[in-house]
N, C-alpha and C positions, 0 to 999 in steps of 0.2 A: 682532409677537413675533419676536425675533431682529433681524437687520438689516432695514432698510427696502428692500423689493424690489417691483418691478412685473413681473408676468409676463403675456405675451400668448401667442397660439397659436404664435408662432414661438420662444418661450422668454423668458428674462429680458431686460429692457430697461435701458438706461443711466439710472440715476436721478440722475446728476449729483453735484455736490459735497456734502459733509456739510451745508452750510448749506441747500442746496436740498432735501435730504432732510428737514431739520427743517420746512421750509415744507410739504412734502408730508404729513409725519406730522401736522402741526398741522391740516391740512384733513381727513385721514382719520379722526382721532380723533372728529371731529364730523361724519362723513359725512352728507350730505343736510340739514345745518343751516347757516344763514348764519353766517359768522364775520366780525366787524368788522375793518377794517384795523388799528385800534389793538390789538385782541386778538392778531392775527397778529404784529405788531411785538413785542409783549410776549413771546409764546411763542418767537419766533426769537432775539431779542437780550436779553431780560430787562431788567436795569437799565443795560445798556451798548449802546444802539442807536447806529448810525452817525449822523453829523451830519445826513444826509438819508436816512432809512430807506425812505421810500415809493418813490422811483425804484428802489432796489435790490430791494425786495420785488416791485415790478411786473415787473422783469426775471425774477426767479425764477418768478413766476406765469405769465409768458408761456412760459417754457421748459417748465413743468409742463403747460400746456395743449397744447403740441406733443407732449410725451411721451404724454399720454393719448390723442391721436389715433391712436397706434400700437396701442392695446389693442383689437385686432379681435376680434369674436365671430362664431361661425358664423351665416351668413345675412346678414352685413353689419352695419355700424354699429360702435360702440365700446362697451367695457364701462364707461367712465367719462368724464365730461366736467366741465370747470371752468366755472362760470357766475358772472358778476358781477350781483348783485342790489342793491336799494336798501339792504338791511341788511348787506351784505358779500358775501364770496365763498362759494360753495357748491360742494363737490365731490360731484357727483351720481353715486353708485355704489351698486349693490346691496350692502347690508351683508354678505350671504352671501359676497361676494368678498373681504372683508377679514377676516383671521384673528382680529383683536382683537374684532370684532363677532360673529363666529361663536362665539368662546369665550364671550362674555357670554350669548348666546342659549342655548347648550347648557347652561351652568351654571344659568341660571334655569329651564330646562325640567327639568333633573335634580333641582333642589331642589323643584320642584312635584310630582314623582312620589311623593307621600307614601304612596300605596297600591300602588305598583308599583315595588318596589326594583330589580327586574331591569332595567327600562327606564331608571330613574334612574341606575343604576350605569353602564350603557352610554353614556348621554349625557355623564355626568361624565368617563368615561374618554376619550371622543372629544374633549372639550374640553381635557383635560390633554395629549392627544396633539398638539394644535396648538402647544404651547410649543416653540419652536425655540432657546431661549436667552434671553439678556438682552433685554428689550423695548427697541426703539430702540437696539440695540447700536451703539456707536461714536459716538453723537451726544452732544455736550456741551450744557450749559446747565441752568439751574434748572428750566425747564418739563419738559424731557426726564427729568430726575432725578425729578421729582414723578410723572410718568406711570409710570416704572419702579417706584417704590415702591408706587404704587396697585395696579398689576397684579401685583406680587409678593404683596400681601396677598390679592387675589382668587384667585390661584393657590393659595395656602396654604389658604384657606377651602374651595376646591373639592376640594383633595387630602384634607383632613380629612373632608369630607362623603362623598367617594367611598370612603375607607377604612372609615368607619363603616357605609356601606351594604353593602360587601362583607362586613364582619363579620356584619351582621344576616342576610345571605344564607347564612351558614355556610361562608364561604370564607376562613378565616384565612390559608391559604397565599398567597393573592394579596396580602394585606396585608403579610405577612412578606417577600415578594419585592420589593415596590415601595417601601414606606415608608422603609427605611433610607437609600436614595439621597436621598429628599426631606429626611430629617433632616440629612443631610450638608450640604444647602443652607440649612436652617432649623434650626440646632442648638438654639435656645431655644424651639422650638414645642412646648409641653407637650401640646396635643391630639394631635399626631402620636405622641408618645411614649406617651400613654395608650392609643391604639388599637393600637399595636404590642405593648405589654405584654399587653393583652387577647388579642391574636391568638396570641402565644407561649403564654400560659397555656391558651387553648382548644385549641391544637395539642398539648398535653401536654408543653410545654417550659417548665415552671414555673421551673426553676433558671435558665434564660436570662432569663426575665421578671424574676426578682429581681435578677440581675446588671444587667439593663438599668436597673432602678429605681436601683440604686446609682450607675450611671454618670450618670444624669440628676441625681440629688441632688448629686453632686460638681460637675458642670458648672454647675448653677445657683448653687451656693455660690461657685464661683470667678469666674463671669462677672457675677453679679448680687448676690451676697451674700444670697441668699434660699433658702428651703427650697421643695420642691415644693408645689404647691397642694393644697387639701383633696381635690379629686377624685382626684388621683394618689396621695395618701396613702391614701385609702379603697380604691383598687384594690390598692395594695401590701398592705394588711392582708388583703384578700380572697384574694390569691395566697398569702400566708403561711399562712392557715388552710385552704387547699385548697378554697375555695369555687369550684365549677365554674361558677357564674353570677355573676361579679363585677359590680359596679355599672356601668351604662352611662354613658359619658362624656357630658357636656353642655358647651356653651360656658361659659367662666368668667364669673362675674358681676362687674361693676365693684365691688360691695361685698363680694366674697369676702374674708374677714378673713385668709385664709392666703396670699394672693398677694403675695409679694415684700415683706412688711412687715419693715423692719429692727428693729422693736421687739418682735418676738415673743419670748416667754420660752422658756427651755429649762431642762432640769434637773428636779430633784424637785419644784419648786414650780410647774411648768408645769401648767395645767389638763389633766385627763385627756382631755377631748375634743379638745385641741389637740396631744396627744402622738402621735407616729407610731404607737404601739401601741394608741392609743385607751383606755389605762388598763387593758388586759388584762394577764395575767401575762406575764412575759418569755418569749420564745421564743428560746433561745440557739443552737439547732441549726437550720441551714438546712433 
């Protein structure tokens, strides 16, 4: 997460050229699992490998092996080592020493704390705190781009889960403080908007919640040509009517008829259940 870095007791080490960093990242993503040479070549060069990729790759692996010898740990020994096995190369390192794997563990633990929201929120917050910027920052290639996209999705899921947990714990202020910055990075993430509007309403800032919904509706119309999903519309109606216990958000279903369909009807002939006001009498005053 962030730039590829290796730290030892003496501080950061030289991780070499961007190409060597891709090799190191390709090993770290699957720490303690063998990776075939062909897989490494594909991750490092994609569809444009050099004429003879194996000697070049072996040179990078040799330099990485030397780099890892410098990762001293208290009591002697090294924190990581690179091994050649029959099935491929294995980077043997404790996953707790790799921020990406720590993130995954903390998120999984936080999600499992179904009956202990306090512990779950703390673990999710710790996971989100490991994010230091764009994953594999500065590294080019299709594989690196796929890894970045995958971990952005995981981060977004973790952020939504954390915000919902904080809201259940009765801490809307924490949601209001943190979520807008996340929305700036993920402007089309409706689940984040949903929990933010919930938090604003719960904090007695219903006018801001309604303004927020209007902003979301305009953004979705401009960017996607779509209206807010049914969950967000239900929350909007609850805020309008002053319901102090608005509906709890849930992940959108693939078959949700309201999500981004360009053929949805509008106007007087639109079904009452599909209209933003749900068929109720007009409320013209905010």
